[in-house]
C-alpha positions in Angstrom: 0.0 0.0 0.0 1.2 3.5 -0.7 -1.1 5.8 1.3 -3.2 6.1 4.4 -6.3 6.2 2.1 -5.4 2.8 0.6 -4.9 1.3 4.1 -8.2 2.8 5.2 -10.1 1.4 2.2 -8.5 -2.0 2.7 -9.3 -2.3 6.3 -12.8 -1.1 5.7 -13.3 -4.0 3.3 -11.7 -6.5 5.7 -14.1 -5.2 8.5 -17.1 -5.7 6.2 -16.1 -9.2 5.3 -15.6 -10.1 9.0 -19.0 -8.6 9.9 -20.7 -10.4 7.0 -19.2 -13.7 8.1 -20.2 -12.9 11.8 -16.5 -13.3 12.8 -16.8 -10.2 15.0 -18.9 -7.1 15.5 -15.7 -5.3 14.8 -16.6 -2.6 17.4 -13.3 -0.9 17.7 -14.4 1.3 20.7 -15.0 -1.9 22.6 -11.7 -3.5 21.6 -13.3 -6.1 19.2 -10.9 -5.0 16.5 -7.5 -3.3 16.7 -5.0 -2.4 14.0 -1.2 -2.2 13.8 0.5 -0.7 10.8 4.0 -0.8 9.5 5.3 2.4 7.8 8.4 2.8 5.6 9.2 5.2 2.8 11.7 5.2 0.0 13.5 7.9 -2.0 11.9 8.7 -5.4 13.1 6.2 -7.9 14.5 3.8 -5.3 13.3 0.2 -5.4 13.9 -0.7 -1.8 11.8 0.6 1.1 13.6 2.1 4.1 13.5 1.1 7.7 10.0 0.4 9.0 8.4 1.6 12.2 5.2 0.0 13.6 2.3 1.9 15.0 0.4 -0.2 17.5 -3.1 -0.5 18.9 -5.0 1.8 16.7 -8.6 1.7 17.8 -10.3 3.5 14.9 -9.8 3.7 11.1 -9.8 7.5 11.4 -6.8 7.3 13.8 -5.2 4.8 11.5 -5.3 7.3 8.7 -4.0 10.1 10.9 -1.3 8.0 12.4 -0.1 6.8 9.0 -0.1 10.4 7.6 1.9 11.5 10.6 4.4 8.6 10.4 5.0 9.1 6.7 5.7 12.8 7.2 7.9 12.0 10.2 10.0 9.5 8.1 10.3 11.9 5.2 11.4 14.8 7.5 13.9 12.6 9.2 15.5 11.4 6.0 15.4 14.9 4.3 17.2 16.4 7.4 20.0 13.7 7.2 18.6 11.6 10.0 17.7 8.0 9.9 14.5 6.1 10.8 14.8 3.8 13.8 13.1 0.4 13.6 10.7 0.6 16.5 7.2 0.3 17.8 5.3 3.6 18.3 2.0 4.6 19.7 -0.3 7.3 18.2 -1.7 10.0 20.4 -4.8 11.5 18.7 -4.9 14.5 21.2 -1.5 15.7 20.0 -1.6 14.1 16.5 1.9 12.5 17.0 3.5 9.2 17.6 5.7 8.4 20.5 8.3 5.6 20.8 7.2 2.6 22.8 10.1 0.2 22.3 13.0 -0.4 19.9 13.0 -3.3 17.5 16.6 -3.6 16.3 16.4 -6.9 14.4 13.9 -8.4 11.9 13.2 -11.3 14.3 11.6 -8.7 16.7 8.8 -8.6 14.1 7.5 -12.1 14.5 4.8 -13.4 12.2 3.0 -16.6 13.1 0.7 -17.9 10.3 -2.6 -19.3 11.5 -2.6 -22.9 10.3 -6.4 -23.4 10.8 -7.4 -20.7 8.4 -8.4 -21.6 4.9 -6.7 -20.0 2.0 -9.4 -18.4 -0.1 -7.4 -16.0 -2.2 -6.7 -12.5 -1.5 -9.2 -10.0 -0.2 -8.3 -6.7 -1.9 -10.1 -3.4 -2.3 -11.4 -2.5 -5.7 -12.8 -5.9 -6.5 -16.5 -6.8 -6.5 -17.5 -7.1 -2.8 -20.2 -9.7 -3.4 -17.8 -11.9 -5.4 -15.3 -11.7 -2.6 -17.9 -12.6 0.0 -19.1 -15.6 -2.1 -15.6 -16.9 -2.4 -15.2 -16.7 1.4 -18.5 -18.3 1.9 -17.6 -21.3 -0.2 -14.3 -21.7 1.6 -15.8 -21.5 5.0 -19.1 -23.3 4.3 -21.1 -20.2 5.1 -24.4 -19.7 3.4 -25.3 -16.6 1.3 -27.3 -15.2 4.2 -25.4 -13.5 7.0 -25.4 -15.3 10.3 -26.1 -18.8 9.0 -23.8 -21.7 8.0 -24.4 -24.0 5.1 
């Protein structure tokens, strides 16, 4: 993804699929859904992205958008002033519209990813595709009927 708007649209679609499949109410204010986002930028024309920073525990898509916009601007300002981005976890403060460092992550193994072996591979869920087709593909994979809230 290349912008906060793309991340917002993507997560909105994921949330709709989760609600459609009754996975969760996705009520972010009640903690039913949280979002973490990794941010890295690159110089124009460069192929490789720079060092990433992670923004943790975002509890609204609005805050996701604001946090990403802030982090992108922070990365660009650091690089343009001759500084370097530190690989770390940050928290977004909506009252001050800034992120603060939570902890350093100096090595790639600090960003652990554990695939969920019990999830079915249904193909990608990407914004811009027909929502009903995406839901039908998910329904076939998970044996869920076309009506929300029932299984087939």
